[in-house]
N, C-alpha and C positions, 0 to 999 in steps of 0.2 A: 153963236150958232154954228159958225164955221169951225170953232174949236171943239165943240161937242161932237160934231160930225167926225172929226179926226180921231177923237178919243174912241168913238164907237168903232171906227175902222181898225184902230190899234187893238182894241179888245177882241174884235172879230178875228184879226190876224193872229193875236195871241192864242185864241181858242183853237184856231186852225192849226197853229204850230204845236200846241199841247196835244191836240188830237193826232197830228201826224207823228209827234214824238212817241205817244202811246202805241200807235200802230206800228212804228218802227221797232219799239221794244217788244211788242207781241210777235212781230215777224222775226226779230232776233231770237226770241225765246223759242219760237217754232223751228227756226233754222238750227238752233243749238240742239233741240230735241231730235230733229231729223238727223243732224250729224252724229248725235249719240246713238240713235237707232241704226244709222248706217255703220257706225263703228262696231255695234253689237252684232249686226248681220255679218259684217266683214270678219269679225272674230269667229262667229259660228261657221261661216264658210271656210275659214282657214282651218278650223278644227275638223270640219267634215272632210276637207281635202287631206288633212293629215291622217284622219281615221281611214279614209279610202286608201291612201298610200300604205298605211299599216296593214289593212285588210288584204290589199293586193300582195303585199310582201308575205303575210301569213299564208295566204292562199297558195302562193308560189312555193313557199316552204313545205306546206302540207302536200302539195302535188309532188314535189321532189321526194318527200318522205314516202308517199304512197307508191311512187315509181320504184324507190329503193326497196320498200317492203315487197312490192310485186316481184322484183328481181330476186330478192332473197327467198320468197315463197317458191318461185319457180326453181331456184337452185335446190332448196330443201326438198321439193317434190321430186326433182331429178335424182338427188342423193338417196331419197327414200326408195324410189323405184330401183335404183342400183342395189341398195341394201336388201330389198325384197328379192331381187333376182339372185343375189348372192346367197340369201337365206334359203331360197327355193332350191338352189343347187346344193347347198349344205344339207338340207333335209333329204333330198334325193340321194346324195352320197352317203348320208348317215343311215338311211333306210337300206340302201344297197349293202353298206358295211354290216348292218345288223343281220341282213339276210345271209351274207357270207359267213359272219360269225356263227349264226345259228346252224348253217349247213356244216361248217367246219366242226362245230361242237358236236353235231350229230355224228359226223364221221369219227370224231375223237371218241365219242361214247362207244361206237361200234368197235373201234380199234382197242379201246380200253377193255371191252368185253373179250375181244380176241386175245388181248394181252394177258388177261386173267387166266384164260384157258391155256395160253402158252406158258404162263408162269407155273401153272399147275403141272403141265407137261415137263417144264424145266425142272421143277422140284423132283419129279419122278426120275428124270434123266440124271439130275445131279446126284440123287440117291444111288442110282445105278452106277454112276461114275465112281462114287466113293466106295461102293461095295466092290466093284471090279478092282479099284486101286488097292483096296485093303487085301483082296485075294492075292494080288500080285506081290504086295509087300510081304504077305505071310508065306507065299509059295513062289519065290522068285525063280526057282528052277523049273516050275511048271508053266511059267508064262510063255506064250507063243505069239506068233505074228498076228493072228486074228484078234487076240485080246488087245494088243497094242493099237491095231487099227480101230477097234471099237472105242477105245479110250480117246483116241485122237478125234474121232467123229463126235463123241460126246463133248469133248473140250471145245471143238469148233462150234457146235450148236449152242453151247452155253455162252460163248463169246458173242455169237450172232444175236442171240435173244437179249443179252445185256445191252448190246448196241441199239437194238430196236426199242428197248425200254427207255434208254437215254434219249433217243430221238423223239419218242412220244412225249416224254416229259418236257423237252424243249418246245415242242409244238403246243403243248398245253399252256406253257408260260407265255408264248407268243399270242395265243388266242385271248388269254386273260388281259394282256397288255393292250391289245387292239380293242377289246370290249371296254376297257377303262378309258381309252382315248376317245372312243365313240361316245360314251356317256358324258365325258367332259365337254365335247363339242356340242352335244344336244343341250346340255344345261346352259352353256354360254349363249346358244341361240335362243333359248327360252327367256333368259334374262334380258337380252337385247329386245326381243319382241314385247316383253312386259313394259319396257321403257318407251317403245315406239307406239304401242297400241292406242293409248288414250288420245294421241294427237291425230289419229287417222280414222278410227272407227267411230260411228255414231252409236247412240244408246239403243238403237232398234235392231242391231245385229245379234245373231244367235251366239256368236263367239265374242268373248270379251274378258274382262278382268274380274275376278271375284276375290274379295278380301277375306282370306281364310282366318278364322278366329275372331271375326268381328261380330259383336252381339247385335242381332237385328232389333231395330227400334220400334217397328210397327206393333208388336205385341204389347210393349209398354205404352205406346200411344193409345191403343185401343182401351186398355184397362184404366189409364189416367183420364180419358175422356168420360168414362163412366163415374169415376170417383171424385173428380175435381171440377171446378167451375171453368167456364170458357176462357177466363182471363189467366188461369194458372196451369191448366192441364198440360199445355205444350212444354212449359218450363220444367214441370215436375217429371214428365216423361224423359226429357233430356238428362235431367239429374239422375234418374233411376238407371237409365241405360249406361250412362257414364260410370256410375258407381259399380255396376256389375261387370262392366268392361275392365275396370281396374282390378276387380277380384279375379276375373278370368286370367289376366296378365300376371297376376301375383304367383311367382314360383313356389311360394310357401303353402299355397292352397292347391292340394292335389286330390280332388274327390274321386279317385279311381280305386278299384280293387281287382285282384286277380281272379279270373274265372275261366273255366274250360268252355270254349266256343268252337264249334266245328272240329272237335277233336284236338284242339290246341289250347294251350294256356295263353290267355289274352287279358289285356287291361280293359275293363268296362267301367262306366260311370257308376259310382256308388250312390244309389237313390236314397240311402239312409243318411247321407251326409246332412248335418244339421243346417248348413247354410241353404242347401237346395230345398230341404223340407220347409224351411221358413219362407223362402221365395215362393214356392208353390202354394203355400197356405195363404200368404198375404197378397200375392199379385197374380196368381192363377197359373193354370197348366201351360198356356202358350208362352208366357214370359219365362217359365222354367225351361221349356223346350228350347227357347232361343239361347239361353245360357249354356245348356247341355250341348247343343249343336256347336257353339263356339268352342267349348272345351274339347270336344271330339276333334274338331278341325285342327286346333292348335296341337293336340296330342299326336296328330298324324303328320302335320306339315311343319311344325316348329316346336317340338317338345322341349328342346334345350333353351331356346331363346324366350319362349312364352310371350311373343308379341305378334301382332297382326302382319301377315305377309300376303302379297298379291300372287295370284296364280292364274294362268291361262285356263279359261273355263268354257265348256260347252253347256250353255244354259238350257238348251232344249233337252239334252240327254242327262243333265245334272251330273257331269263328270269332268275330270281334267281333260282339256282339249289337247289333241295331238298337234305337233308342229305343222304337219301337212294341212290340217283343218284351218289353222290360223293363217298360214301363208295363202291358202286358197281364198279365204275370206277377205284378206287384205287386197289381193289381186282383183277380186270381184268388186270391192269397194272403189278401188282406183279406176276401174273401167266404168263403173256407174258415174263417178264424178266427172270423168272425161266426157261421157255421153251427155250428162246434164249441162256441162259447160258448152258443148257444141250446140245444143238446142238453144241455150240462152244467147250465144253469139249469133245464131241464125235469126232469132227474134229481133235482136238489136239491128241487124243489117237490113231487115225488112221494113223497119219503121221509116215513114217519110221524113225527109229533112225539113 
């Protein structure tokens, strides 16, 4: 009886030991899982810290780049304002020079008219001189003091008028040289403005750049929208306008003919050209006009190169813009940008912290 009781106690103790062992195993398993979870969280935290450090570094780099870009933009703006100021002075000087050349040309024309009159008188006096000289040579004994005086006067007048003619010829050459230099300066200023303009002016200004000789795409888009599906009309319009742009740029295609216009012999578009007639028949009047306009522009602005060139343009009046108009537009744009920047800075400063 006593032995049975001991066995039961042992079994009971074994059961408790097994139960405790299982509980320890479960707790060890839970502890391992928790350690694994902690390691995972620690790894994620480390990654987040590294990502945060990387983002902080990137942010610092971006801020440094933005500050550098801001400094460069400020320098570019200052340089642009200096260039505009220089161009404005150049325009003023060029216009003043043109006025001077025009005035001097007018004076030269008046002097040329006077010179023609004097040359006529000079011819008469030269003729009189030769007649008098001939008389003296024929009748040397009949020559007298008055004839000698008259001949000397004629000789002096002849010399004086020849000197005047020489001086006027020199003045004419000087005016031609000054006009040539003025035109070169104006062309250089126009080229510089063509390079600068796209970076400064927005698309809403009256003054801008027009690509002379470029075939307008809208007429081709309009006709292709009517002839093709919604999926292909845009691609077909681009293909068509590109095809006709290549034709316009081709120096071997010259659909022009000689005609008298405004009393002068000029080149006009030959409407009987087979390519133009085919274009008009197949793609309509507006598409044909777009190609003809591009041809006329190239024939005027770049007949030898036959490629599209940019030109300063007054879109309101549909003509080439003057340098004075372009410079005034740029100055107005810069003032508007400064005014807008001051308003923005004022709004930022009024915001509560």
